[in-house]
C-alpha positions as CSV (number, residue, x, y, z in Angstrom):
1,X,-191.7,44.7,-145.0
2,X,-195.5,45.3,-144.3
3,X,-196.6,48.3,-143.1
4,X,-197.3,47.3,-139.7
5,X,-193.8,45.5,-139.4
6,X,-192.4,49.3,-140.0
7,X,-194.4,50.3,-136.8
8,X,-193.7,48.1,-135.1
9,X,-189.7,48.4,-135.4
10,X,-190.3,52.3,-134.8
11,X,-192.2,51.8,-131.5
12,X,-189.3,49.9,-130.2
13,X,-186.5,52.4,-131.0
14,X,-188.6,54.9,-129.3
15,X,-189.0,53.0,-126.2
16,X,-185.3,51.8,-126.3
17,X,-184.5,55.7,-126.5
18,X,-186.3,56.7,-123.5
19,X,-185.0,54.0,-121.5
20,X,-181.3,55.5,-122.6
21,X,-182.3,58.8,-121.1
22,X,-184.0,57.5,-118.4
23,X,-180.6,55.8,-117.4
24,X,-178.3,59.2,-118.0
25,X,-180.9,60.7,-115.7
26,X,-179.6,59.1,-112.6
27,X,-176.1,61.0,-112.6
28,X,-177.7,64.1,-113.7
29,X,-175.3,66.1,-111.1
30,X,-172.1,64.3,-113.5
31,X,-170.6,66.9,-115.7
32,X,-170.8,65.6,-119.4
33,X,-167.5,67.0,-121.7
34,X,-169.0,68.4,-124.7
35,X,-172.6,68.9,-123.7
36,X,-174.1,72.0,-124.1
37,X,-173.8,74.1,-120.8
38,X,-171.4,71.7,-119.7
39,X,-169.2,75.1,-118.9
40,X,-171.7,76.0,-116.7
41,X,-171.2,75.5,-112.9
42,X,-173.7,73.3,-111.7
43,X,-175.6,73.6,-108.3
44,X,-174.7,71.4,-105.1
45,X,-178.1,70.3,-103.0
46,X,-178.0,71.9,-100.0
47,X,-176.5,70.0,-97.4
48,X,-179.2,67.9,-94.9
49,X,-179.4,68.6,-91.3
50,X,-180.0,65.4,-89.6
51,X,-183.2,64.8,-87.8
52,X,-182.7,65.3,-83.8
53,X,-184.5,62.4,-81.7
54,X,-184.9,62.9,-78.0
55,X,-185.8,59.7,-76.1
56,X,-186.6,59.3,-72.6
57,X,-186.4,56.4,-70.2
58,X,-190.0,56.7,-69.1
59,X,-192.8,56.8,-72.1
60,X,-194.5,59.9,-71.9
61,X,-198.0,59.9,-70.0
62,X,-196.7,57.0,-67.9
63,X,-198.9,56.3,-65.0
64,X,-197.8,54.5,-61.8
65,X,-194.0,54.6,-62.5
66,X,-191.9,52.9,-59.9
67,X,-190.1,55.2,-57.5
68,X,-186.6,53.5,-57.8
69,X,-187.1,53.4,-61.6
70,X,-183.9,55.8,-63.1
71,X,-185.5,58.7,-65.3
72,X,-182.6,59.7,-68.2
73,X,-182.7,61.8,-71.2
74,X,-180.9,61.2,-74.5
75,X,-180.2,63.5,-78.0
76,X,-180.0,61.6,-81.3
77,X,-178.7,63.9,-83.7
78,X,-178.1,66.8,-82.0
79,X,-177.0,68.1,-78.1
80,X,-178.5,68.7,-74.9
81,X,-178.7,72.6,-73.8
82,X,-181.1,71.8,-70.5
83,X,-182.8,69.1,-68.6
84,X,-185.6,70.1,-66.1
85,X,-187.7,67.6,-64.1
86,X,-189.9,69.5,-62.2
87,X,-192.8,68.4,-59.6
88,X,-194.6,69.9,-56.6
89,X,-192.7,67.0,-54.7
90,X,-189.8,69.1,-55.6
91,X,-187.4,69.1,-58.5
92,X,-185.2,66.1,-59.3
93,X,-181.3,67.4,-59.7
94,X,-179.1,65.8,-62.5
95,X,-175.8,65.5,-64.6
96,X,-175.4,65.9,-68.2
97,X,-172.4,63.8,-69.8
98,X,-169.4,65.2,-71.0
99,X,-170.5,65.3,-74.9
100,X,-173.6,66.4,-74.1
101,X,-175.8,63.6,-75.9
102,X,-177.1,62.3,-72.1
103,X,-178.9,63.7,-69.2
104,X,-179.3,61.3,-65.7
105,X,-180.9,62.0,-62.7
106,X,-178.7,62.1,-59.4
107,X,-182.3,62.2,-57.3
108,X,-184.8,59.8,-57.0
109,X,-188.3,60.1,-57.3
110,X,-191.1,60.7,-55.0
111,X,-194.3,58.4,-54.5
112,X,-197.9,59.6,-55.7
113,X,-196.5,62.5,-57.7
114,X,-197.0,64.5,-61.4
115,X,-193.7,64.8,-63.2
116,X,-192.9,67.0,-66.2
117,X,-189.7,66.7,-67.8
118,X,-188.6,70.1,-69.9
119,X,-186.0,69.7,-72.4
120,X,-184.2,72.0,-74.5
121,X,-181.7,70.2,-77.2
122,X,-179.6,71.6,-80.1
123,X,-179.5,70.5,-83.8
124,X,-176.5,70.5,-85.7
125,X,-177.4,73.4,-87.7
126,X,-177.6,75.6,-84.0
127,X,-181.5,74.9,-83.9
128,X,-182.9,74.7,-80.8
129,X,-185.8,72.4,-79.9
130,X,-188.1,72.1,-76.7
131,X,-190.0,69.1,-76.0
132,X,-192.3,68.4,-72.9
133,X,-193.0,65.1,-71.3
134,X,-195.0,64.2,-68.2
135,X,-195.7,61.4,-66.0
136,X,-196.5,60.3,-62.9
137,X,-195.5,57.8,-60.2
138,X,-197.0,55.2,-58.1
139,X,-198.9,56.2,-54.7
140,X,-197.3,54.7,-51.6
141,X,-199.1,53.8,-48.3
142,X,-196.9,54.1,-45.2
143,X,-197.2,50.4,-44.8
144,X,-195.1,50.4,-48.6
145,X,-192.5,52.7,-47.0
146,X,-190.0,52.6,-44.2
147,X,-188.4,55.5,-42.4
148,X,-184.6,55.1,-41.0
149,X,-183.4,56.2,-37.5
150,X,-179.9,56.9,-36.9
151,X,-177.8,57.0,-33.7
152,X,-176.2,58.7,-32.5
153,X,-177.6,62.1,-32.6
154,X,-177.0,64.8,-35.1
155,X,-174.1,66.6,-33.1
156,X,-173.4,64.2,-30.1
157,X,-170.4,63.5,-28.8
158,X,-169.7,59.7,-27.8
159,X,-167.5,57.2,-26.4
160,X,-165.0,55.2,-28.4
161,X,-167.2,52.2,-28.6
162,X,-170.4,53.5,-30.1
163,X,-171.8,51.7,-33.0
164,X,-173.6,53.7,-35.8
165,X,-177.4,52.5,-35.6
166,X,-179.9,52.2,-38.0
167,X,-183.3,51.2,-37.6
168,X,-186.4,50.8,-39.6
169,X,-190.0,51.3,-39.3
170,X,-191.2,48.7,-41.6
171,X,-188.3,45.6,-41.9
172,X,-186.0,45.6,-44.9
173,X,-185.8,42.4,-46.9
174,X,-183.6,43.6,-49.9
175,X,-180.8,44.5,-47.3
176,X,-178.2,44.3,-50.1
177,X,-180.3,47.0,-52.0
178,X,-179.9,49.4,-48.4
179,X,-176.3,48.8,-47.8
180,X,-175.4,50.0,-51.0
181,X,-176.9,53.4,-50.1
182,X,-175.7,53.6,-46.5
183,X,-172.1,54.7,-46.3
184,X,-170.0,56.0,-42.8
185,X,-166.7,58.1,-43.6
186,X,-164.3,59.5,-40.5
187,X,-161.8,61.8,-40.2
188,X,-159.6,60.4,-39.5
189,X,-160.4,57.2,-42.2
190,X,-160.8,53.8,-40.1
191,X,-161.8,50.8,-41.7
192,X,-165.3,49.1,-40.5
193,X,-168.5,47.2,-41.7
194,X,-171.9,47.1,-41.4
195,X,-174.0,44.2,-39.6
196,X,-177.5,43.3,-39.8
197,X,-178.5,42.8,-36.1
198,X,-182.4,42.2,-37.9
199,X,-184.3,43.1,-40.3
200,X,-185.1,46.3,-38.9
201,X,-181.6,47.4,-37.7
202,X,-178.2,47.6,-38.9
203,X,-174.9,48.6,-36.7
204,X,-171.2,50.0,-38.3
205,X,-168.3,49.8,-36.3
206,X,-164.7,50.4,-37.1
207,X,-162.8,47.5,-36.9
208,X,-161.4,48.8,-33.4
209,X,-162.3,51.4,-31.3
210,X,-163.0,54.9,-32.4
211,X,-159.7,57.1,-32.4
212,X,-160.2,60.2,-29.8
213,X,-161.3,63.2,-31.6
214,X,-162.6,61.3,-35.1
215,X,-165.3,63.2,-36.8
216,X,-168.1,60.8,-38.4
217,X,-170.8,61.6,-40.7
218,X,-173.3,58.7,-41.5
219,X,-175.3,58.7,-44.9
220,X,-178.3,56.8,-45.4
221,X,-178.9,57.5,-49.0
222,X,-182.3,55.2,-48.9
223,X,-185.3,57.5,-49.8
224,X,-187.2,55.7,-52.7
225,X,-184.5,52.6,-52.8
226,X,-186.3,49.4,-52.8
227,X,-186.3,47.4,-49.4
228,X,-188.0,44.3,-51.3
229,X,-191.6,42.9,-51.1
230,X,-192.7,46.2,-52.6
231,X,-191.2,48.4,-49.8
232,X,-189.3,51.4,-50.5
233,X,-187.2,53.8,-48.6
234,X,-189.4,56.8,-47.1
235,X,-186.7,59.4,-46.1
236,X,-182.9,59.8,-46.4
237,X,-180.7,61.0,-43.2
238,X,-177.6,62.5,-42.5
239,X,-176.0,62.8,-39.4
240,X,-172.4,64.3,-38.3
241,X,-170.9,63.1,-34.6
242,X,-167.7,63.4,-32.7
243,X,-165.4,60.7,-30.5
244,X,-164.7,62.6,-27.3
245,X,-161.9,61.4,-25.1
246,X,-160.8,57.6,-25.3
247,X,-162.9,56.2,-22.1
248,X,-162.3,52.4,-21.3
249,X,-163.4,51.1,-18.0
250,X,-161.9,47.4,-17.2
251,X,-164.0,45.3,-14.5
252,X,-162.3,42.7,-12.7
253,X,-165.1,40.6,-11.2
254,X,-162.5,38.4,-9.4
255,X,-160.4,41.3,-7.6
256,X,-163.3,43.5,-7.3
257,X,-161.8,46.2,-8.7
258,X,-162.4,48.6,-11.6
259,X,-159.8,50.3,-13.2
260,X,-160.6,53.9,-15.1
261,X,-158.7,54.8,-18.5
262,X,-159.2,57.6,-20.3
263,X,-157.2,58.4,-23.3
264,X,-155.0,55.3,-22.1
265,X,-154.3,56.8,-18.8
266,X,-155.5,55.3,-15.6
267,X,-157.3,57.8,-13.7
268,X,-158.9,55.8,-10.8
269,X,-159.0,52.3,-9.1
270,X,-162.5,51.8,-7.8
271,X,-163.9,49.1,-5.7
272,X,-166.5,47.3,-7.0
273,X,-169.3,44.5,-6.3
274,X,-171.2,42.7,-9.5
275,X,-173.8,39.8,-9.5
276,X,-173.5,37.1,-7.1
277,X,-172.6,34.1,-8.4
278,X,-173.8,31.8,-9.7
279,X,-177.6,33.0,-9.4
280,X,-177.1,36.6,-11.0
281,X,-173.6,36.6,-12.3
282,X,-172.6,39.8,-14.1
283,X,-171.6,38.9,-18.3
284,X,-168.0,38.8,-18.7
285,X,-166.9,40.4,-22.2
286,X,-167.0,44.1,-23.9
287,X,-169.9,46.2,-23.0
288,X,-170.4,49.9,-24.3
289,X,-172.6,52.6,-22.0
290,X,-176.4,52.5,-23.5
291,X,-177.7,55.7,-21.9
292,X,-177.7,57.4,-18.3
293,X,-179.9,58.6,-15.2
294,X,-179.0,60.5,-12.7
295,X,-182.0,58.9,-10.8
296,X,-183.5,55.5,-11.6
297,X,-186.1,53.5,-10.2
298,X,-185.1,50.1,-10.5
299,X,-187.7,47.1,-10.0
300,X,-186.7,43.7,-10.2
301,X,-189.8,42.6,-11.7
302,X,-188.7,44.1,-15.1
303,X,-185.7,41.9,-15.2
304,X,-187.5,38.8,-13.8
305,X,-186.5,38.8,-10.5
306,X,-189.3,37.9,-8.1
307,X,-190.2,36.0,-4.6
308,X,-187.6,36.3,-1.6
309,X,-184.9,38.0,-4.1
310,X,-187.1,40.9,-5.6
311,X,-186.9,44.4,-4.8
312,X,-188.0,47.7,-5.6
313,X,-185.7,50.5,-5.2
314,X,-186.7,54.1,-5.9
315,X,-184.2,56.7,-7.1
316,X,-180.7,55.0,-7.8
317,X,-178.1,57.3,-8.5
318,X,-175.7,57.6,-11.3
319,X,-177.3,54.7,-12.8
320,X,-175.7,54.1,-16.6
321,X,-177.3,51.1,-18.6
322,X,-174.6,48.4,-20.1
323,X,-177.2,45.8,-21.3
324,X,-181.0,45.5,-22.4
325,X,-181.4,42.9,-19.6
326,X,-180.5,45.2,-17.1
327,X,-177.2,45.2,-16.2
328,X,-176.3,49.2,-14.8
329,X,-173.3,50.6,-13.1
330,X,-174.8,52.6,-10.3
331,X,-174.8,54.1,-7.2
332,X,-175.1,51.3,-4.3
333,X,-174.7,52.4,-0.8
334,X,-176.1,49.7,0.7
335,X,-173.1,47.4,-0.6
336,X,-170.3,49.4,0.5
337,X,-168.9,46.7,3.2
338,X,-168.7,44.3,0.4
339,X,-167.3,46.9,-2.6
340,X,-163.6,45.3,-3.4
341,X,-164.4,42.2,-1.5
342,X,-167.6,40.6,-2.9
343,X,-169.9,39.8,-5.6
344,X,-173.5,40.3,-4.1
345,X,-175.6,42.5,-6.2
346,X,-178.1,41.2,-8.6
347,X,-175.8,41.8,-11.8
348,X,-175.3,45.4,-12.1
349,X,-172.2,47.1,-10.8
350,X,-172.4,48.6,-7.6
351,X,-169.8,51.5,-6.3
352,X,-169.9,54.0,-3.4
353,X,-171.7,57.1,-4.0
354,X,-168.9,58.9,-4.7
355,X,-167.0,57.1,-7.1
356,X,-170.6,57.0,-8.9
357,X,-170.9,60.3,-9.2
358,X,-167.5,60.8,-10.3
359,X,-167.7,58.3,-13.1
360,X,-171.0,59.5,-14.1
361,X,-169.9,63.0,-15.0
362,X,-167.0,62.1,-17.0
363,X,-168.8,59.2,-18.7
364,X,-171.0,59.7,-22.3
365,X,-172.4,57.3,-24.2
366,X,-170.7,55.0,-26.0
367,X,-167.9,54.7,-23.3
368,X,-166.6,51.1,-23.1
369,X,-166.6,48.8,-20.0
370,X,-164.5,45.7,-20.3
371,X,-165.6,42.6,-18.1
372,X,-163.3,39.8,-17.1
373,X,-163.6,37.0,-14.5
374,X,-167.3,35.0,-15.4
375,X,-167.9,32.7,-17.4
376,X,-170.9,34.2,-18.8
377,X,-170.4,35.6,-21.7
378,X,-172.1,39.0,-22.8
379,X,-173.6,38.9,-26.4
380,X,-173.7,40.6,-29.5
381,X,-177.3,42.1,-29.3
382,X,-177.8,42.5,-25.6
383,X,-177.4,45.8,-25.8
384,X,-174.2,47.6,-28.1
385,X,-172.7,44.2,-28.3
386,X,-170.6,45.1,-31.3
387,X,-167.4,44.3,-29.8
388,X,-167.8,40.7,-28.8
389,X,-167.5,39.5,-32.3
390,X,-163.9,39.6,-34.1
391,X,-163.8,41.7,-37.0
392,X,-163.7,38.9,-39.5
393,X,-167.1,37.5,-37.6
394,X,-169.0,41.2,-37.6
395,X,-168.0,41.8,-41.3
396,X,-169.4,38.5,-42.4
397,X,-173.2,39.8,-41.0
398,X,-172.8,42.5,-44.2
399,X,-175.6,42.4,-46.7
400,X,-172.2,42.5,-49.4
401,X,-170.0,40.2,-47.7
């Protein structure tokens, strides 16, 4: 064999030997029987601590974040000890999941505000880590926010026919979104429904008249909730009110009598007069007292009555409004001779001053006045007309029906 061939073979053997040693190194932790030092214990590498990763639902440094954007923080490879979301506009409350890996804000963001999320988390080895994230929300003009007003007023005692009325100063187009955050609860509990009268007004009524003595809580939790068209709720409202005695007044326009019931007991039958038919016919149906005036100036021009039938009476006593179109119960000393016998008014329900004073003293907003005897119907929107639809019809006016 030539010298060059011997050198090539030697090189080949050397390469194969090196490769064999390299492959053997892949299982270096395995003890080899009979090997030198195999009776010595080998050291295991220390356990690897998983990396801790924190994530938020809002990108770090984000600007113009929508106020209805949900805020969440999650831990991967560890647990959350605390999450604080602070802002000059107020801190956000939140809840931690049972396994302490996720935090969810229970409050919503405010417009045009800067927020700081401070998260303290713990690795699996007990090491604590703190991370800070900052972001800011979109600024909104007043025209981009809608403010709710609620009736009845907080602490008010009302009659059994009083609906809950929520009005908004800027139209709501996403009614379903808002209605999901509007709740009415009562003690004792009574079923009921929302009904949207318009894009700026929603009513809630129970299936039947309120039970006397009911306590009612209204929660209009719409702050920073989308109202559609780039508009958001401006402020949430909570109102508690109480329902008083069950006052129901039944007016028969044929017999010209009003029967006054309180908690089912007949207290008095009052002679009355209602609208002269057919020109000034008083509406049949269920009406609810809207407001009360110990003295009220009444000018017929405000309800479209002019000419020979026009009137302008100052200081009409004990007046209680029933419709937006101008129907009242009030003292009418000028028509006492017709009360109990004929309908001679311009649509109001007149009675003697003594009877009007007595009724006024016991009545409150929300008391029910049920009219029968004419073919002119009361409507849903002419006052608190909520009881002039069946409950099935009424709940069809819910945005969630």
